[in-house]
Backbone as CSV, one residue per row, in Angstrom:
resi,resn,N_x,N_y,N_z,CA_x,CA_y,CA_z,C_x,C_y,C_z
1,MET,0.541,-1.006,0.504,-0.003,-0.019,-0.226,0.745,1.394,-0.098
2,LEU,1.787,1.507,0.799,2.556,2.378,0.541,3.235,2.426,-0.705
3,ARG,3.592,1.568,-1.381,4.330,1.422,-2.251,3.243,2.291,-3.716
4,ILE,2.068,2.007,-3.498,1.032,2.096,-4.169,0.873,4.141,-4.163
5,ASN,0.943,4.843,-2.711,0.800,5.879,-2.615,2.221,6.790,-2.848
6,PHE,3.146,6.046,-3.069,4.219,6.819,-3.054,4.512,6.977,-4.946
7,PHE,3.778,6.021,-5.543,3.853,5.720,-7.009,2.650,7.141,-7.256
8,ILE,1.419,7.174,-6.156,0.492,8.251,-6.628,1.011,9.629,-6.364
9,LEU,2.029,9.549,-5.458,2.333,11.015,-5.357,3.236,11.141,-6.479
10,ILE,4.503,10.533,-6.712,5.239,10.570,-7.954,4.511,11.178,-9.117
11,PHE,3.481,11.185,-9.558,2.519,10.962,-10.630,1.752,12.669,-10.813
12,PHE,1.538,12.302,-9.558,1.153,13.997,-9.236,1.651,15.275,-9.245
13,LEU,2.941,14.808,-8.637,4.455,15.867,-8.934,4.537,16.031,-9.930
14,ILE,4.771,15.006,-11.005,5.475,15.336,-12.621,4.292,15.938,-13.178
15,PHE,2.833,15.459,-12.609,1.918,16.224,-13.908,1.993,17.770,-13.609
16,PHE,1.691,17.735,-12.086,1.651,19.370,-12.048,2.891,20.230,-12.358
17,ARG,4.201,19.552,-11.961,4.909,20.118,-12.669,5.279,20.549,-13.945
18,ASN,4.537,19.625,-15.051,4.532,19.780,-16.506,3.416,21.001,-17.083
19,ILE,2.572,20.924,-16.046,1.325,21.956,-16.391,2.180,23.321,-15.614
20,SER,2.850,23.888,-14.685,3.383,25.122,-14.426,4.603,25.375,-15.634
21,TYR,5.241,24.295,-16.447,6.337,24.376,-17.184,5.449,25.086,-18.526
22,ALA,4.243,24.006,-18.787,3.421,24.708,-19.689,2.824,26.123,-19.776
23,GLU,2.480,26.381,-18.871,1.978,27.591,-18.209,3.444,28.862,-18.351
24,ASN,4.138,28.511,-18.022,5.479,29.526,-18.538,6.199,29.529,-20.015
25,ILE,5.950,28.566,-20.747,6.159,28.801,-22.137,5.205,29.207,-23.021
26,ASN,4.069,28.915,-22.245,2.753,29.373,-23.410,3.191,31.357,-22.944
27,GLU,3.359,31.618,-21.522,3.470,33.565,-21.046,4.855,33.974,-21.915
28,LEU,5.648,33.184,-22.530,6.707,33.374,-22.671,6.493,33.649,-24.265
29,TYR,5.311,32.853,-24.681,5.409,33.196,-26.541,4.370,34.159,-26.727
30,GLU,3.377,34.309,-25.468,2.798,35.725,-25.339,3.564,36.748,-25.728
31,LYS,4.487,36.993,-25.018,5.199,38.165,-24.752,6.156,38.436,-25.926
32,ILE,6.509,37.192,-26.513,7.564,37.552,-27.907,6.272,38.088,-29.142
33,ASP,5.239,37.348,-29.084,4.312,37.690,-29.456,4.023,39.630,-29.641
34,LEU,3.859,39.726,-28.674,3.445,41.225,-28.257,4.802,41.575,-28.751
35,PHE,6.136,41.719,-28.314,6.941,42.283,-28.792,7.271,42.304,-30.086
36,SER,6.899,41.377,-30.717,6.626,41.167,-32.536,6.007,42.263,-33.099
37,GLU,4.788,42.310,-32.724,3.719,43.260,-33.131,4.691,44.759,-32.895
38,VAL,5.028,45.049,-31.547,5.510,46.459,-31.321,6.502,46.697,-32.707
39,LEU,7.622,45.601,-32.939,8.522,45.948,-33.380,7.756,46.402,-34.699
40,GLU,6.987,45.733,-35.475,6.085,45.790,-36.697,5.533,47.248,-36.600
41,LYS,4.874,47.668,-36.051,4.249,48.475,-35.856,5.372,50.014,-35.885
42,ILE,6.300,49.794,-35.317,7.543,50.853,-34.946,7.871,51.121,-36.520
43,ASP,8.236,49.930,-37.140,9.094,49.946,-38.468,7.489,50.402,-39.606
44,LYS,6.507,49.990,-39.442,5.461,50.597,-40.397,5.539,52.257,-40.205
45,GLU,5.318,52.887,-38.969,4.980,53.891,-38.923,5.417,55.243,-38.028
46,TYR,6.966,54.417,-38.226,8.159,55.388,-37.237,8.461,56.426,-38.847
47,VAL,8.628,57.412,-38.538,9.234,58.321,-39.770,10.105,57.974,-40.206
48,GLU,11.120,58.442,-39.250,12.466,57.720,-39.667,13.233,56.541,-40.299
49,GLU,13.515,55.591,-40.932,14.365,54.683,-41.100,15.247,54.357,-39.294
50,ILE,14.716,52.675,-39.129,15.075,52.507,-38.077,16.069,50.761,-38.592
51,ASN,16.617,50.844,-37.282,17.678,49.942,-37.560,16.852,48.399,-36.478
52,GLN,16.413,47.391,-36.746,15.855,46.415,-35.722,16.886,46.187,-34.764
53,ALA,18.031,45.551,-35.346,18.767,45.041,-34.357,19.289,45.632,-33.046
54,GLU,18.809,47.410,-33.479,19.711,48.775,-32.528,18.089,48.551,-31.447
55,ILE,16.844,48.356,-32.257,16.088,48.414,-31.315,15.914,47.074,-30.286
56,MET,16.130,45.656,-31.014,16.077,44.512,-30.005,16.687,44.876,-29.253
57,GLU,18.150,45.252,-29.258,19.558,45.200,-28.081,18.961,46.790,-27.001
58,SER,18.186,47.609,-27.333,18.267,48.304,-26.369,16.364,47.630,-25.666
59,ALA,15.746,46.701,-26.019,14.675,46.467,-25.510,15.203,45.635,-24.516
């Protein structure tokens, strides 16, 4: 019985760890999408020519 409880505990720990990791990845992708939208808007609407590499380094 102790062994079964141990395996159940391990299963839940691994399962919830993976959920937390997936949430962090999704949050990261959302921030990358937002940054690319802002960079695209700057490129289209800014009056002067911009250097995208310089903007990315400054961000």
